[in-house]
N, C-alpha and C positions, 0 to 999 in steps of 0.2 A: 732669382730662379733657385730651386730647393734641390741641390748636386745630387744629395743622397738617392733622389728618385727619379732622376734622367735614366731613361731606357738605354739598353744595350742594343744597336741595330744590327748588332753581326750575328744574328741567329736565323733559322730557318722557319717561315711560318707555314703551317696547314691548315685545313679544314679541320674544324673541331665544334663540338655541340657541348655546353655546360649548363647545369641546373643548379640554381642555389636559393637558399631561402634567407631573408635578412628581416629582422625585426625593426619594429618602430621603437620609439623611446619618448619619455616625456621630463622635460627639463623642471629642475627644483631651483636651482639658482639660474635665471633667465638669460639668454643671448638675444638681444635687440639693439641693433646698430652693428655695422659693420664698415670695414674700410675696402679698398681695392683687393681684388684677387681673394675676396671671399676670407679676410683676415677680420675676427672677431674684434668688436671694442672692447669687450671685457670677457673674462673666464665663466663658463657655465658647467655645470653638473647635471646629469640625468640618470634617471633609472631607465634602464632596456627592458621593454615588454617581454613577456614569454611567449604570448598567443598570437597578438596581433602582428602580422608578418607579410612581406610581399615575397611571392615565389615567382621566381623568374628563369626562363630558359634563353638562351642566346646561340644562335647559330651562325657561326664565322665562316664565311667561303672566302679562301684565301685568294690573292690576285684576281679577283672580281672588281668590276668598278666599284667606288666606294658609294654606297647605300645604305640607309638604315629603315626597315619597316619595323613598326611596332603594334603590338596586339594587347590590349587589355580585355582580359577575360573575354577573349576570343575574337573582339572587334577590332577592326584597324583602327588606329589614333593616328591621322597624318600630322595633326599639330604637335603632337607630342614626339614625332619622328623628328622633325625639322629641329624640335628642341634638343634632342639627343645627338642630331647630326653637329649642330653647333658647340656641343660639349664635347664631342669626339676631338674635334677641330682643336678646340681650346687645351686640350690636354694630349696633344700629339707630341710635344718635347719629353713628356713623360713615357710614352708608349710610341715608339717612333713607328711602328707597325699598323697602327690601328686605322691608317687611311687608306691601306693596300687591300681592302677586300669588301665585303657586303655583309650585312647584319640584318636576321630576323630576330626579334626581340619579342618574346611572348610573356607577358605578366600579369599576375593576379593577387589581388590583396585577400587576407582571411577577415577583413573587417571591411564595413561599409563605407563609400565614399562619403566626404564630406562630413566625417564623424568627429572630427576633433582630435583625431589621431593622426600624426604626421606621415602621410603617405608619401611625401617627397623623401623624408628621411631613409624610410625602408625601402624606397624604389630606387634612389640615387645609390644606396649602400648596396642594393642587389646587384645593380650594374656595375659597380666599383669591383664588387667580388668576381663577378664574371669575368671581367677584363684581366684580372690579377690571375684569375684560375687558367684562363686562355694564354696569357704570358709564361706562367709556369710550365705550361706544356711544351714552350718553345726553348725552354732552357734547364740548364741542369742546378740551379742555385735554389735551393728550397729552405730559407732559413722563416721559421713561422713568425717570429717578431717583426721581422722585415717585410714579409709578405702584408700581415695584418695593417703595418703601419703604412703600406703603399696603398692598402685598399682604403683605408681612413683617409688619407692625404687625396686621392683620386675622388672619393666621395664628397669631400668638403667642396671642391671645386664645383661640384653639380648642386649640391645642396649643403649649406653650412652644417645644420644639425645632423645630417646625415653620418658626417664622420664619427659620431658618438655610437651609433647603431652598429657598429664593427666589434663590439665587446659586450658582454653580459655584465649583468649588476650595475654598479654605479660607475658613471664613466665622465672624465672630465676633459673638455677641450676648452684651450686657451692657457696661456702661460700665466702661472700663477705661483709664486714661492711656497705655496702651504702644500703643493704637491710635486714631488720630485718627478722629472721627466715630462712635465707638462709643457704642451706647446701649442702655439697658433696654428701651425702646420698640420696637425692631426691629434686625435683624440687619445686618450691614454686611459687604462682600467683603474679605478680609484684602488689604492693599496687594501686587500681584501681582509689582512690582519687588523686593519683600523677601522674596521666595520663592526659594531655591536651587532650581536646575532638578531636583536629585535628589529634591526633594519634589513635583513636579507631574507625575510617571509612576509611580503606586502601584499596588498590587493590595490587594485586600480580599475575602479569600476567607471567607466565614463557615461555621464547622462548626456543625452543626445538632445540639448535643447533645441538645437536650430540645425537642420541635414541640408540646408540650400547653401549656395554660393555665398561666401564672404562679401562684404561691401567693399572691403579694401583687402588687398593681398598682402601677405606677407612681406613682399620684395618691396611693395610701395611703402609700407610700414616701417621697414628697416631704413629705406631711404629718408622717410620724414626726420628721422633722428638726426639727422645730418644739420638740420636748421632748428631742431627742438633746443630751447633756452635751459632746459634741466638735463640735458645729455650727459655733460662730462661729469654732473654729480650723480647721475645714475650709474655710470660706468664705475665710479670709484666706489659706490656703495656695494656694487655688485661683487668687486674685488675684495673689499672689505669683510664682506660677509662669508668669504673662504675661512676666515679665522675663528670664528664662533663655529663654523658648521664642521671643522676639523674635530673641535673639541666634542661636540654632539655625537658625531657619528661614533666616537671612541668610547664615550661613555654611556651613550644609550638612553640620553635625555630627550624622552618624548615630546614633553611640555614645549621645549625650546625649539626641537625639530618642527613642530607645528607652527610655531610663532614665525619662524624664519621662512617656511614654504609657503604659507597663506601671504606673509606679507610680499615675499617676491611675486606672487602671482596678481596681487593687486598693483604693485608698482608698475608692472609689465602693460596694465591697462590705464593706468594713471598717465603712463607716458604717451600712450595713442590720445586721450583726452587733451593731452597740453601740446600735441604736435599743431602744426600749422599747414592745412588745415586740420582741424581736430576730427577724430572720428571715435566710434563707441561701437564695439563689437559685442559688449554683453547685450543679453536680452533680458526682460521682465523676468523669463524663469530662470535665468542665472541669479539675478539678485534673491529672488524667492527662495533658491537652493541655499545660497550663501547665509542666509539669514536663519534658516531652519538648521542647517548645520552647527552654527554658532551656538542656536538655543539649546540643540540636542546635547551638545558638549557640555555646556555650562550646567544642564539639569542632570546629566548621567555622569560626567567625568570620563566617559569613554572617548578613545582617540581616533575618532572620526573627522578629517579635515579634507581641504580642497587644494587643488591647484588649476591653474587655467592656461591653456594655450593661446596662441592668437585667434580665439574666436568665441564664440559664446556658450559651447558646450563645457560640462564641468566635469573634471576629473576627481572622483572621490577616493581619498587614500585611507587605509586602516591597516593595521599589522594583524597577521594571524597570530593572536596571542591568548585565545581561549574566551573572547569576549566578541568574537567576531559575529557570532550568529545574531546577537541582539541590533548589532550596526546594521546587517544585511537585512533584517526585518524591518528597522526604521527605513531604510532607504527603498525599500518595495512598497511600503505602506504611504509614506508621507512625501517621497521625493518624486517618485516616477511619475506622478501627476503633473509635474511641470516641465517634463519633456513634449516634443513635438508629436511623437506618434507613441509615446510610451515606450522609447527605445533606450536600450542600455546595453554597453559593451562590457562584458565582465574579462578582465585581465588580472595578471599578478606578476609579482618578481620575486621569485626564488633562485638563490645562487648560494 
């Protein structure tokens, strides 16, 4: 148990309403595989998006019977409410007041559902932020670093990648000697002074290749790493990749950054194909886009590249470096045709 996050039961709780916003994130070095209590099998690093967010309002009624109601875009979601109830019960050691009241949670995403953008990350990040804000209303302790760490810690227990959404920019989750202060228990921002300016102003355009339900959930996929014969080698590779990444981020070496990020994305999906049972989440359109991106980069030398989450949709990454108009034109003329309905979500990372 993490002693620094244990709650103080000796304060008076009261009715309160809080509203927060929490962005999603896209991992560059991937987290795929975990141990008990949401401990990652390897460290990961992500970009926090600027526009794809979950906006959540939580109304807490003190001393009411414990109950959770959830509404997504105005529609009551009973199954999700049951999931949140179990989550609240799980985190009671860290928030000892949490079961002493009722909750009405209204949430809305600024991005489409099943878009390949991690709604669980922004969703649980927003819920954790609400809970910590409520607790802060009960106490006189207001230390921003500790508050953010606790929110990240609590978010992790709902959805592992959610812990990275509590900070802007590049964010690390998982202990690694390459990042001071990194932890398996919560995420930390990557040192801003160690990031070349080229990596601080980036685009992420998400091509919606497939907008339906995934055939295999991320939870199941993580579990299949427990029996994957290549799992330990994968975990070590992710740890090792932080060594060159540290130099890449400092020097601004775009070519090496592209190679590492694309390799990580393909390795994630290779692990899926080598699971037992095996599964493939990429679609024909995914492969068409990847090949066209490679051809475009070979022909033009322009820094357009991709990463993938646990799904078919493609995150197209490219910097704002004066050449982005030609890249955007290529995406719109050559790549949108491979999406399911011409769908694209245009986001960016500026910090």
